Structures are given as structure tokens and as C-alpha cells.
C-alpha positions as CSV (number, residue, x, y, z in Angstrom):
1,M,-12.5,137.4,-6.7
2,E,-12.6,137.4,-2.9
3,I,-9.4,137.2,-0.8
4,E,-10.4,133.7,0.3
5,Q,-10.7,132.6,-3.3
6,A,-7.4,134.2,-4.3
7,A,-5.7,132.6,-1.3
8,E,-7.1,129.2,-2.2
9,S,-5.9,129.5,-5.7
10,L,-2.3,130.0,-4.4
11,Y,-2.6,127.1,-2.2
12,K,-3.8,124.7,-4.9
13,A,-1.2,125.8,-7.4
14,F,1.8,124.3,-5.8
15,S,3.1,121.1,-4.2
16,L,5.2,120.1,-1.2
17,I,8.8,120.8,-1.6
18,G,9.9,117.4,-0.5
19,Q,13.5,118.2,0.6
20,T,14.1,118.0,4.4
21,D,16.8,118.4,6.9
22,T,17.5,116.5,10.2
23,A,18.0,118.8,13.0
24,A,18.8,118.5,16.8
25,I,15.9,119.3,19.1
26,G,17.9,122.2,20.5
27,A,18.1,123.9,17.1
28,V,14.6,123.5,15.6
29,R,12.8,126.6,17.0
30,G,10.8,128.2,14.2
31,R,11.4,125.3,11.7
32,I,8.5,123.4,10.1
33,I,8.4,119.7,10.9
34,A,8.4,117.3,8.0
35,E,7.1,114.1,9.8
36,D,4.4,112.9,12.1
37,I,5.9,112.0,15.5
38,A,4.3,109.6,18.0
39,S,5.6,109.5,21.6
40,P,7.9,106.6,22.2
41,I,7.1,106.6,26.0
42,N,4.5,107.6,28.6
43,V,5.2,111.0,30.2
44,P,5.6,110.5,33.1
45,S,6.7,106.9,32.8
46,F,6.2,106.3,36.5
47,P,3.6,107.6,39.0
48,K,5.2,110.6,40.7
49,A,4.4,113.0,43.6
50,A,3.1,116.4,42.7
51,M,3.7,117.8,46.2
52,D,6.1,117.5,49.1
53,G,4.4,115.3,51.7
54,Y,3.8,111.6,52.4
55,A,2.7,108.8,50.0
56,V,-0.1,106.9,51.7
57,S,-3.0,104.6,51.0
58,S,-6.3,106.7,50.8
59,E,-7.9,103.8,52.6
60,D,-5.7,104.2,55.6
61,I,-6.6,107.8,56.1
62,R,-10.3,107.6,55.3
63,A,-11.2,108.5,58.9
64,A,-8.5,111.2,59.4
65,S,-9.4,114.6,60.7
66,S,-7.9,117.4,62.7
67,Q,-9.8,116.0,65.7
68,T,-9.0,112.4,65.0
69,P,-5.6,112.2,63.2
70,V,-4.4,108.9,61.9
71,T,-0.9,107.7,62.8
72,L,1.2,105.8,60.2
73,K,4.6,104.3,60.3
74,V,7.2,106.1,58.0
75,I,9.1,103.4,56.2
76,G,11.4,105.5,54.0
77,C,12.0,108.9,52.3
78,L,12.2,109.4,48.5
79,F,13.5,112.4,46.5
80,A,13.2,113.0,42.8
81,G,15.4,110.7,40.9
82,D,15.7,108.1,43.8
83,R,15.2,104.4,42.9
84,I,12.7,102.8,45.2
85,P,14.7,100.5,47.7
86,D,13.6,96.9,48.2
87,S,12.8,97.7,51.8
88,I,9.9,99.8,50.6
89,K,8.7,97.4,47.9
90,S,7.5,94.6,50.3
91,E,3.8,94.1,50.2
92,D,3.7,93.5,53.9
93,L,4.5,97.2,54.5
94,R,1.6,98.7,52.7
95,S,-1.2,98.8,55.3
96,G,-0.6,101.4,58.0
97,C,2.5,102.7,56.4
98,A,3.7,106.0,54.7
99,V,6.6,107.1,52.7
100,R,8.1,110.6,53.0
101,I,8.2,111.9,49.5
102,M,9.3,115.0,47.7
103,T,7.9,116.6,44.5
104,G,8.9,114.6,41.4
105,A,9.8,111.4,43.3
106,Q,8.3,108.1,42.2
107,V,5.4,106.9,44.2
108,P,5.8,103.3,45.3
109,A,3.2,100.7,44.4
110,G,0.4,100.4,46.9
111,F,0.3,104.1,47.7
112,D,-2.4,105.9,45.7
113,T,-2.4,109.5,47.1
114,V,0.1,112.1,48.4
115,I,-0.9,114.0,51.4
116,K,0.6,117.5,51.7
117,Q,3.2,117.9,54.5
118,E,1.2,120.9,55.8
119,D,-1.6,118.4,56.6
120,T,0.7,116.4,58.8
121,D,2.9,116.8,61.9
122,Y,6.0,116.3,59.7
123,G,6.9,113.0,61.6
124,E,9.9,111.1,60.6
125,E,9.4,107.7,62.2
126,E,5.7,108.1,62.6
127,V,3.5,110.7,61.0
128,R,0.1,112.0,62.1
129,I,-2.3,112.8,59.3
130,F,-5.0,115.4,60.0
131,K,-7.3,115.0,56.9
132,S,-8.7,112.3,54.7
133,Q,-8.0,112.3,51.0
134,T,-9.3,110.5,47.9
135,P,-7.1,108.5,45.6
136,Y,-4.7,110.3,43.1
137,V,-4.6,113.7,44.8
138,N,-1.2,115.3,44.4
139,Y,-0.4,112.3,42.3
140,C,0.7,112.3,38.7
141,K,-0.4,109.1,36.9
142,V,1.6,107.3,34.3
143,G,1.0,109.0,30.9
144,E,-0.8,112.0,32.5
145,D,1.1,114.4,30.3
146,V,1.6,112.3,27.2
147,R,0.4,108.7,26.4
148,E,2.7,106.3,24.7
149,S,2.0,106.3,20.9
150,A,0.0,109.5,21.1
151,L,0.7,111.9,18.2
152,I,2.9,114.7,19.6
153,A,3.8,116.5,16.4
154,S,2.2,116.5,12.9
155,K,3.8,117.3,9.5
156,G,3.5,121.0,8.9
157,D,3.6,122.1,12.6
158,L,5.6,125.2,13.3
159,L,8.0,124.3,16.1
160,D,7.6,126.7,19.0
161,R,8.7,126.4,22.6
162,S,5.7,124.3,23.7
163,R,6.0,121.7,20.9
164,I,9.7,121.4,21.4
165,S,9.2,120.9,25.1
166,V,6.8,118.1,24.6
167,L,9.1,116.4,22.1
168,A,12.1,116.7,24.5
169,S,10.0,115.2,27.4
170,T,9.6,112.1,25.4
171,G,13.3,111.8,24.7
172,V,13.2,112.8,21.0
173,S,16.5,114.3,20.2
174,K,16.4,114.9,16.4
175,V,13.5,115.7,14.1
176,S,13.0,115.9,10.3
177,V,12.2,119.5,9.2
178,Y,11.5,121.0,5.8
179,R,14.6,122.7,4.4
180,K,14.5,126.5,4.7
181,L,12.4,128.2,2.0
182,D,14.4,130.6,-0.2
183,I,12.5,133.8,-0.7
184,S,13.5,136.6,-3.1
185,V,12.0,140.1,-2.5
186,I,12.3,142.4,-5.5
187,S,11.4,146.1,-4.8
188,T,10.6,148.1,-8.0
189,G,10.6,151.8,-8.2
190,S,13.0,154.5,-9.3
191,E,11.8,156.7,-6.4
192,I,12.9,154.3,-3.6
193,V,16.2,154.3,-1.8
194,D,17.5,152.1,1.0
195,A,17.6,153.3,4.6
196,G,20.8,155.0,5.5
197,S,21.3,156.5,2.0
198,P,20.9,160.2,1.2
199,L,17.3,161.0,0.2
200,G,17.1,162.8,-3.1
201,E,14.3,165.1,-4.3
202,S,11.1,163.2,-4.9
203,Q,12.5,160.0,-3.4
204,I,11.3,157.8,-0.5
205,Y,12.8,155.3,1.7
206,N,12.0,151.7,1.0
207,N,10.1,150.7,4.1
208,I,8.1,147.9,2.5
209,A,11.3,145.9,1.9
210,Y,12.3,146.3,5.5
211,M,8.8,145.2,6.6
212,L,9.0,142.1,4.5
213,Q,12.5,141.4,5.6
214,A,11.4,141.6,9.3
215,A,8.4,139.3,8.7
216,L,10.6,136.8,6.8
217,D,13.5,136.9,9.3
218,K,12.5,133.5,10.6
219,P,14.3,130.2,11.1
220,A,12.2,128.6,8.4
221,F,13.2,131.1,5.6
222,N,16.2,132.5,3.9
223,C,15.3,136.0,2.5
224,S,17.2,138.2,0.0
225,I,16.2,141.7,-1.1
226,T,17.0,143.6,-4.3
227,T,15.9,147.0,-5.6
228,V,15.2,147.5,-9.3
229,A,14.4,150.7,-11.1
230,D,11.2,151.2,-13.1
231,D,12.5,149.5,-16.1
232,E,10.5,146.8,-17.8
233,E,13.6,144.8,-18.9
234,L,15.4,145.0,-15.7
235,I,12.3,143.9,-13.7
236,A,11.8,140.9,-16.1
237,K,15.4,139.9,-15.7
238,S,15.2,140.2,-11.9
239,I,12.2,137.9,-11.8
240,V,13.5,135.3,-14.1
241,S,16.8,135.2,-12.1
242,A,15.1,135.1,-8.8
243,A,12.8,132.2,-9.9
244,C,15.9,130.1,-10.7
245,D,17.3,130.6,-7.2
246,S,14.3,130.8,-5.0
247,D,11.2,128.9,-3.8
248,I,9.0,132.1,-3.6
249,V,9.3,135.4,-5.4
250,I,7.7,138.5,-4.0
251,T,7.7,141.9,-5.8
252,T,6.6,145.3,-4.5
253,G,5.3,148.2,-6.6
254,G,4.3,148.5,-10.3
255,V,0.9,146.5,-10.1
256,S,-1.4,149.4,-10.9
257,V,-2.3,151.0,-14.3
258,G,0.1,153.9,-14.6
259,K,2.7,154.3,-17.3
260,K,5.5,153.1,-15.0
261,D,3.4,150.1,-13.6
262,H,5.3,147.4,-15.6
263,L,4.4,144.3,-13.6
264,P,1.3,143.2,-15.6
265,E,3.2,143.5,-18.9
266,V,6.3,141.9,-17.5
267,L,4.4,138.8,-16.3
268,K,2.8,138.5,-19.7
269,D,6.2,138.8,-21.5
270,I,8.0,136.1,-19.4
271,G,5.0,133.7,-19.7
272,A,3.8,133.7,-16.1
273,H,0.4,132.1,-15.4
274,I,-1.8,134.6,-13.6
275,L,-4.0,133.1,-10.8
276,F,-5.6,136.4,-9.8
277,D,-4.9,140.1,-10.6
278,H,-7.9,141.9,-9.0
279,V,-9.3,141.2,-5.6
280,N,-12.5,142.6,-4.1
281,I,-10.8,144.2,-1.2
282,K,-9.3,147.5,0.0
283,P,-6.3,147.9,0.4
284,G,-4.5,145.7,-2.0
285,S,-7.1,145.2,-4.6
286,L,-4.5,145.1,-7.4
287,T,-2.3,142.4,-5.9
288,I,-1.2,139.7,-8.4
289,G,-0.8,136.0,-7.7
290,A,1.0,134.0,-10.4
291,V,3.0,130.9,-11.2
292,Y,6.3,131.3,-13.1
293,K,8.5,128.2,-13.7
294,D,6.4,126.4,-11.1
295,K,7.3,128.9,-8.5
296,P,4.9,131.1,-6.6
297,L,4.9,134.8,-7.6
298,L,3.3,137.4,-5.3
299,C,3.2,140.9,-6.6
300,L,2.3,143.4,-3.9
301,S,1.4,147.1,-4.2
302,G,4.0,149.8,-3.7
303,N,1.8,151.4,-1.0
304,P,3.1,150.2,2.4
305,Y,-0.2,149.3,4.1
306,A,-1.6,147.7,1.0
307,A,1.5,145.6,0.6
308,T,1.5,144.6,4.2
309,A,-2.2,143.6,4.3
310,S,-1.9,141.6,1.1
311,F,1.3,139.9,2.2
312,D,-0.5,138.8,5.4
313,M,-3.5,137.6,3.5
314,Y,-1.7,135.4,0.9
315,F,1.9,134.5,2.0
316,G,0.8,131.9,4.6
317,H,-1.2,130.0,1.9
318,I,1.9,129.7,-0.2
319,V,3.9,128.3,2.7
320,R,1.0,125.9,3.5
321,S,1.1,124.6,-0.1
322,L,4.9,124.0,0.1
323,T,5.2,122.6,3.6
324,S,1.7,121.9,5.0
325,C,2.4,124.6,7.7
326,T,-0.7,126.7,8.6
327,G,1.1,128.9,11.2
328,Y,1.4,131.9,8.8
329,I,-2.2,132.1,7.8
330,P,-4.5,134.7,9.5
331,V,-7.1,133.2,11.8
332,S,-10.7,134.5,11.4
333,G,-12.8,135.3,14.5
334,T,-15.2,137.9,15.9
335,A,-15.0,140.6,18.5
336,V,-17.0,143.5,19.9
337,L,-15.9,146.8,18.2
338,E,-14.8,149.3,20.8
339,S,-14.6,152.3,18.4
340,D,-16.6,153.8,15.6
341,F,-15.5,153.6,12.0
342,N,-17.7,155.7,9.8
343,K,-15.8,155.7,6.6
344,P,-18.0,154.4,3.7
345,S,-16.6,151.8,1.3
346,N,-17.9,150.4,-2.0
347,V,-15.9,147.3,-1.5
348,R,-14.9,145.1,1.4
349,R,-12.3,146.8,3.5
350,L,-9.6,145.6,6.0
351,V,-8.9,148.1,8.8
352,R,-5.9,147.9,11.1
353,A,-6.9,147.3,14.8
354,N,-5.9,145.8,18.1
355,S,-7.9,143.0,19.8
356,S,-8.0,141.8,23.4
357,S,-10.4,139.8,25.5
358,G,-13.1,139.5,22.8
359,K,-13.0,143.3,22.1
360,V,-11.3,145.1,19.2
361,T,-10.3,148.7,18.8
362,I,-9.4,150.5,15.5
363,I,-6.0,152.0,15.5
364,K,-6.1,155.7,15.5
365,G,-4.6,157.6,12.7
366,N,-4.9,157.7,8.9
367,Q,-5.9,154.4,7.4
368,M,-4.9,155.2,3.9
369,S,-3.0,152.6,1.9
370,S,0.2,154.8,1.8
371,V,0.3,155.3,5.6
372,M,2.4,152.8,7.6
373,S,2.5,154.6,11.0
374,A,-1.1,153.6,11.8
375,F,0.1,149.9,11.8
376,I,2.0,150.3,15.1
377,G,0.2,148.3,17.7
378,A,-2.0,146.4,15.3
379,D,-2.4,142.7,15.7
380,C,-5.5,142.1,13.5
381,Y,-7.7,143.5,10.8
382,V,-11.4,144.4,11.2
383,D,-13.0,143.0,8.1
384,F,-15.8,145.4,7.1
385,P,-18.1,144.0,4.4
386,K,-19.0,146.2,1.3
387,G,-21.4,149.0,2.2
388,S,-21.5,148.1,5.9
389,H,-22.7,150.6,8.6
390,I,-21.1,149.3,11.7
391,S,-21.0,151.1,15.1
392,K,-19.3,150.8,18.4
393,G,-20.7,147.9,20.4
394,D,-21.4,145.7,17.1
395,T,-19.9,142.3,16.7
396,V,-17.5,142.4,13.7
397,N,-15.4,139.9,11.9
398,I,-11.6,140.1,12.4
399,M,-8.5,138.5,11.0
400,R,-5.7,138.0,13.4
401,I,-2.2,138.6,12.0
402,P,-0.2,135.4,12.6
403,E,2.0,135.8,15.5
404,A,4.8,134.2,13.5
405,L,4.8,137.2,11.1
406,L,4.7,140.0,13.8
């Protein structure tokens, strides 16, 4: 199975969670929106000046130039937030008049352009204009930013600062978001110990758990991590318990074919439905995707890089299934390779790399599945096809790691 097929099988296996929360606009960063929202107003809701200067009729200054300035009567001054006084609203005052205006102030009806103050003599009762100007220059039209009834957020959007800003600009104060997803991470392995604990002979620190915890430390998730020894019964109990309390269960280690690799047998014993257990990719070929009690179960390798790459490839598709959010899914693209990679592979391979301005450079260092230090600085994977012979200067396929997971 290819990674795209495996990911799709995870997406199709589950349904939207349904439960939602209502949250204030100031407290929704990183949450996943659970409704479509249309703008209740135009933004801006009135024509406004985009520059300090004078609101004028473009017709009145058609012949203006530095040699032949046009002189207009100044009938008022408006600042941002000012109401337009009746003295400026009179239709008799339009021709031959100007209004001194500051950035953000409402442009009165009848004036269709704002001339910069630098193109005038800064007059207070009369102003001399030294250039002509077409309509709607330095002039923000009604609805220029957002049109009334336009869709400004869609179910499944990840609420970042830009989306929140647009919602706030339309006056939206509360939004419906999906409740936080509860995620249980179960690290298996008698050889692993937590950071800060004494390291015994033949033991290693559990860096995969901390990688996952960092990736899942997001407003949309609640994450708990437990460590279980290489004991089939203990692992089974941990998965069964986690499935009762969580929306997603992720395990690390024990997916290979060694005597202490218990996950395949455990999944069989507890009655999990296997979606995939072998994928045509390195690293992470032995990643397992499964369903247990209608919950997603993602079983990752005990090798740090293999676990990280597989997590990046599949986790976002589970989130998409449960919330419609695509913000955690890698984005495919192309880039020009800036470095050689001559290591042959009999299967498709993902290699850690950094991309910028259409170019991609493979991270220097050991690319083995057990090595995590070569991940520092990586923001994407180069996707090398089986048996490929690609050199510096070639265009390659890349998968960008979602910014939301970095």
C-alpha cells in the first residue's frame, strides 16, 4: 500500500465527532471551527480614506498640475471616527470643494478620490492641488476587504491569527468550535526511560514521546502520555483503557517482527480492525493503522525518525476525518534539489530536507530511521521514488510538514 492509500483509509474509517464548544473570539487561536460563517456586514462599511490628504472630486482636479494647480475651497476636516456633519453633506458644496481628511476617516458622498497632502499646499481654508487623479485612488470602497454575506470561515478551518482578524473585523464575537480532541500516546519498550530519570545500562531516553507531546501541544488537542514495558498483557490493557477515554490512540514501538514486538498480536487479541500494516515507504514501512471500538489507532515505529515521518503522514488525515480540518496534512509540491543524494533505495523513500524559494536542500547528517538529530532545521521531506537516480539541479517532489505540527 502507498502512503496516500493508507492515509485515505484512515480518513474514510471515521466520522465527525459532532460535539462542539462556543468560544469567545479572543480565545479560539488554534481551535477548529465547527460552522460556516458569512460576514454580517461590509468591511469597511463606509468609504474611507487610505491616506492623509483631501477628499475631492476627481472631475474638479482633472486639469491640475504643478504648473497649473487647481484651488478648492476647504469645507471641513474629518478624522477617523468622526461623524460627517450636516454642513458637509449639502449637495451645493460638492463642486469646487475639498474636505481635509485623515487616514481611516469616512469620505463624504460626492468625493471620489483622496489626494495626498504631499501633492497640495496643505491649505486650511483653500487648498491648491498640484496633480490630477483618477477616481478611487487612496480611497477604500465599501466592502473592499470583505463583502456582506461572503463566506469568511468554513467548517474545519484552523483558526489562526489571520482568520481571527477577519472574523473580528466583521463584529463576530463568538464562534462554534469542535471540542478538543483527546489523544493518548502509549510508549512501549522496557528500554525507554523518561527525560530526567537516571539512565540505566542498555536504556535510552524516550525522545519519541516528547516529540509527539510537542506536536500535539495545541489548543485543539488534549494529550496524555504513558510508558508501558514490553509486556503483551500490559500493552493490551493500556490500549483498551485509552480507547475508552480518548478520541485517538497513538502507540510507539513494538510494530516490527522481533520477539518483543507485541503490537500485531495485541491488536489481533483485542479485536482491532487493521486498515494497513505495511506501507511501501522508508522510513516507517511497518506503521499500523487500525480501528478499535470505533476509535483511530495509529501504531508508530520505535525508531524516532520513522515514528516522526509516519506521524506527519497520517495524523492529519485522522483529524480531517473527525473535524474536517486539513491544517495538519502535509502539502505536496515540487522544488529544485540543491544537494546530491546518492543513497540507493529499493522502495520509495522520504528524506529530511529544508525548502525555500522553490529550492530544497537535504539536511546534512545521518538519515537512518534511528537518528533524530538530522531532523533539526527540516520543514519538509523529499519524496524519492523507488530506484530513483536524482541529482543536484533536478526537480523533485516534496511534502511540506504542516506548520501546525512544527
